[in-house]
C-alpha positions in Angstrom: 14.3 26.6 -3.6 11.2 25.6 -1.5 11.5 22.0 -0.5 10.1 19.6 2.1 12.6 17.3 4.1 11.8 14.2 6.1 13.9 12.3 8.5 14.3 9.5 6.1 15.3 11.9 3.3 18.0 13.5 5.6 19.3 10.0 6.6 19.6 9.1 2.9 21.3 12.3 2.0 23.9 11.8 4.8 24.6 8.2 3.8 24.9 8.6 0.1 24.2 11.4 -2.4 23.7 8.9 -5.2 21.1 7.0 -3.2 19.4 10.2 -2.5 19.5 11.3 -6.2 18.1 8.0 -7.5 15.3 7.9 -4.8 14.3 11.5 -4.5 15.3 13.1 -7.8 14.8 10.4 -10.3 12.0 8.9 -8.3 13.1 5.3 -8.7 11.6 2.6 -6.6 12.3 -1.2 -6.5 9.7 -3.3 -8.2 10.1 -6.0 -5.5 10.1 -4.9 -1.9 12.4 -7.0 0.3 10.7 -9.3 2.8 11.8 -7.3 6.0 10.3 -4.1 4.6 7.2 -5.8 3.3 6.7 -7.4 6.7 7.3 -4.1 8.5 4.8 -2.2 6.4 2.1 -4.8 7.0 2.7 -5.0 10.7 2.7 -1.2 10.9 -0.8 -1.1 9.3 -2.1 -3.7 11.7 -0.7 -1.9 14.8 -2.2 1.4 13.5 -5.6 -0.2 13.0 -5.4 -1.7 16.6 -4.5 1.8 18.0 -7.6 3.2 16.2 -9.9 0.6 17.7 -10.2 -1.3 14.5 -9.6 -5.1 13.8 -5.9 -5.5 12.7 -6.7 -8.9 11.3 -9.2 -7.3 8.9 -6.2 -5.3 7.5 -4.2 -8.5 7.2 -7.0 -10.3 5.4 -7.4 -7.3 2.9 -3.7 -7.3 2.1 -3.7 -11.0 1.7 -6.4 -10.8 -0.9 -4.9 -7.7 -2.7 -1.4 -9.2 -2.9 -2.1 -12.8 -3.2 -0.8 -13.2 -6.7 2.5 -11.3 -6.0 3.1 -13.3 -2.8 2.4 -16.6 -4.7 4.7 -15.5 -7.6 7.5 -14.5 -5.3 7.2 -17.3 -2.7 11.0 -17.9 -2.7 11.4 -14.3 -1.5 8.5 -13.9 0.8 7.7 -17.4 2.0 4.5 -17.7 3.8 4.5 -14.0 4.9 0.8 -13.7 5.6 0.6 -16.8 7.6 3.8 -15.8 9.5 2.4 -12.4 10.3 -0.9 -13.9 11.5 1.0 -16.1 13.9 3.3 -13.3 15.2 0.7 -10.6 15.5 -1.7 -13.0 17.3 0.9 -13.6 19.8 1.8 -9.8 19.9 -1.7 -8.7 20.9 -2.0 -11.6 23.3 1.4 -10.9 24.9 0.8 -7.2 25.7 -2.1 -6.2 28.0 -4.7 -4.3 26.1 -4.1 -1.1 28.0 -0.3 -1.4 28.3 -0.1 1.6 26.0 -2.9 4.1 26.3 -2.8 5.8 22.9 -3.4 9.6 22.9 -6.0 10.7 20.3 -5.4 13.8 18.0 -7.8 15.0 15.4 -9.8 11.7 15.7 -6.8 9.4 15.3 -4.6 7.4 17.7 -1.8 6.5 15.3 0.0 7.7 12.2 -0.1 11.5 12.9 1.0 13.4 9.7 2.6 16.8 10.3 4.4 19.5 8.4 6.3 22.4 9.9 8.6 25.1 8.7 12.1 24.8 10.1 13.9 27.3 7.9 13.1 29.8 5.1 11.5 27.8 2.3 12.1 24.5 4.1 9.4 22.3 5.7 9.8 19.2 7.7 7.3 16.5 6.9 6.9 13.4 8.9 4.5 10.8 10.4 4.5 10.1 14.1 3.6 6.4 14.8 1.8 7.3 18.0 1.9 9.1 21.4 0.9 6.9 24.4 0.7 7.0 28.1 2.5 4.2 30.1 4.0 4.1 33.5 2.2 7.4 34.3 4.4 9.1 31.7 3.8 10.3 28.1 5.9 8.6 25.3 6.6 8.9 21.6 6.0 5.4 20.3 8.2 3.9 17.6 7.0 0.5 16.2 9.9 -1.3 14.7 10.3 -4.7 13.2 13.7 -6.5 13.4 15.5 -9.7 12.3 18.3 -9.2 14.8 17.6 -7.4 18.0 18.8 -3.8 17.9 21.4 -2.8 20.6 21.7 0.4 22.7 24.2 1.5 20.1 21.6 1.1 17.4 19.1 3.1 19.3 21.4 6.1 20.0 22.4 6.2 16.4 18.7 6.2 15.3 18.1 9.9 15.3 14.4 9.9 14.3 13.0 9.9 17.8 15.0 13.0 18.8 13.9 14.9 15.7 10.3 13.9 16.3 10.4 14.9 19.9 11.4 18.4 18.8 8.7 18.4 16.1 6.2 17.7 18.9 7.4 20.7 20.7 7.1 23.0 17.6 3.6 21.7 17.0 2.6 22.8 20.4 1.6 19.4 21.6 2.1 18.4 25.1 5.8 17.3 25.6 6.8 13.6 25.8 9.0 12.2 28.5 10.8 9.8 26.1 10.5 7.2 23.5 9.1 3.6 23.6 10.8 1.4 21.2 8.1 -1.3 20.4 10.1 -4.1 18.7 8.4 -7.0 16.8 10.6 -9.8 15.5 10.1 -10.5 11.7 11.7 -13.9 11.6 9.2 -16.6 10.5 8.5 -18.9 13.5 9.6 -22.5 12.7 7.0 -25.3 12.6 7.5 -28.3 14.9 8.2 -31.5 13.2 6.0 -34.5 13.0 7.8 -37.7 14.0 7.5 -41.1 12.3 5.2 -42.2 15.1 2.7 -39.4 14.0 3.4 -37.4 17.2 4.5 -33.8 17.3 8.2 -33.3 18.1 8.6 -31.5 21.4 12.2 -30.6 20.9 12.7 -27.1 22.1 12.7 -24.6 19.2 12.2 -20.8 19.1 8.6 -20.8 17.9 5.3 -19.5 19.3 2.3 -21.2 20.9 -0.1 -20.4 18.1 2.2 -22.1 15.6 2.2 -25.3 17.8 -1.6 -25.2 18.1 -1.9 -24.8 14.3 0.3 -27.7 13.6 -1.6 -29.9 16.1 -4.9 -29.1 14.5 -3.5 -29.6 11.0 -2.3 -33.2 11.8 -5.4 -34.1 13.9 -3.5 -34.1 17.3 -5.1 -33.1 20.6 -3.9 -29.8 22.2 -4.4 -31.2 25.7 -1.7 -33.8 25.1 0.8 -31.0 24.4 -0.3 -28.5 27.1 3.1 -28.3 28.8 4.9 -27.9 25.5 2.5 -25.1 24.4 3.1 -23.3 27.8 6.8 -23.7 27.4 6.7 -22.0 23.9 5.2 -18.9 25.6 8.7 -18.2 26.9 9.7 -17.4 23.4 7.4 -14.3 23.2 10.1 -12.3 25.0 12.5 -12.8 22.1 9.8 -11.8 19.6 8.3 -8.8 21.5 10.3 -6.2 23.5 9.5 -2.6 24.6 12.4 -0.5 25.6 11.8 3.0 27.3 14.3 5.7 26.6 13.9 9.0 28.5 14.4 12.2 26.6 17.5 14.3 26.9 17.0 18.0 26.0 20.7 18.4 25.3 20.7 15.4 22.8 17.4 16.7 21.2 18.9 20.2 20.7 22.1 18.8 19.1 20.3 16.3 16.9 17.7 18.8 15.6 20.3 21.4 15.0 22.2 18.9 12.8 19.0 18.0 11.1 18.2 21.6 10.2 21.8 22.0 8.7 21.3 18.8 6.7 17.9 20.2 5.4 19.6 23.3 4.3 22.2 21.3 2.4 19.5 19.3 0.7 17.7 22.6 -0.3 20.8 24.0 -1.9 22.0 20.9 -3.6 18.9 18.9 -4.5 19.2 17.7 -8.0 22.9 18.8 -8.3 24.8 16.3 -6.0 25.0 12.6 -6.9 28.4 11.4 -5.6 28.6 7.8 -4.7 29.6 6.7 -1.1 30.7 3.2 -1.6 30.8 1.1 1.6 29.4 -1.7 3.7 26.0 0.0 3.7 25.7 -0.8 0.0 24.8 -4.3 0.9 21.4 -3.0 2.3 20.8 -0.4 -0.4 17.9 -0.8 -2.9 19.9 0.9 -5.5 23.1 -1.3 -5.3 22.3 -3.0 -8.7 22.5 0.4 -10.4 25.8 1.4 -8.8 27.2 -2.1 -9.5 26.2 -1.9 -13.2 27.8 1.5 -13.5 31.1 0.4 -12.0 31.2 -2.8 -14.0 30.4 -1.0 -17.2 27.0 -2.7 -17.7 23.8 -1.2 -19.1 22.6 1.0 -16.3 19.4 2.0 -18.2 18.5 -1.6 -18.6 18.9 -2.3 -14.9 16.7 0.7 -14.1 14.0 -0.4 -16.5 14.1 -4.0 -15.3 14.2 -3.7 -11.5 12.8 -0.3 -10.8 9.6 1.8 -11.3 9.0 5.6 -11.0 7.2 7.2 -8.1 6.3 10.7 -7.0 9.8 12.1 -6.0 8.4 14.3 -3.2 6.3 11.6 -1.5 7.7 10.5 1.8 7.6 6.7 1.6 8.0 6.1 5.3 10.0 2.9 4.8 12.0 3.4 8.0 9.9 0.9 10.0 12.3 -1.9 10.0 15.3 -1.9 12.4 17.1 -4.4 10.3 
């Protein structure tokens, strides 16, 4: 059976055959995307636009207009997501020097490089590389990730996508990379400082960002010069919102991880549409398809849950949702 496999597809297969079956065989997709993933997708588009020398805030404005009704109807879930992203990304682009990452262009693009390569008889590996950039005189695979809780070293070594993509770069015949840059962006909404009974802005230390403070000052008709020290103090919070971690490439690790990936791809090719065993565990808390399994195990109407909470999408389309490190 000819089939295309992605890193996300392999990850899903390894985690739970039922999740894989619902996502890639039945083609089910949640009607409402969770806030962390919605945040990650929008930020990803903005960073891509910036890498391609376009205005990232034009992207945000377009999304704001297109999805205004949905965000308004689902305010309890999304909060002020557009405003939050505007604050956070304003700080992101101000925090990092413009040439801190010098993006490498390929086929007229500096980001989101689609590829498809054959890795076994009848099996192709499809993916999308965020970017390749030069920094510190070296060449790096760039992984843009959003997070709620900062990932640890343990999380990074368990994230096998970078090793698989490093090998894909070799197979494509591109110039090798020296390692991976993990470009982390915090997704937590920055809190707004309180207005005191006196009408002044509270200068109690909170984990917010300078642009938020300036916005609140203007909103309440207060002068920014009166709060210059507080605004400067809030710049210290940028380091908790934006972090770049450089991980050198290990050929031995890449060899091992890619070999395992090919083995998984062969399993998928042999059992696609046949295997749907549930793997119940802690990971179910974060699975989009948890309502379906819960309904099945509790004897509820599974078809009703599918119809109410899910839509159908193209089963072979890679949705590239692995942008959030949460």
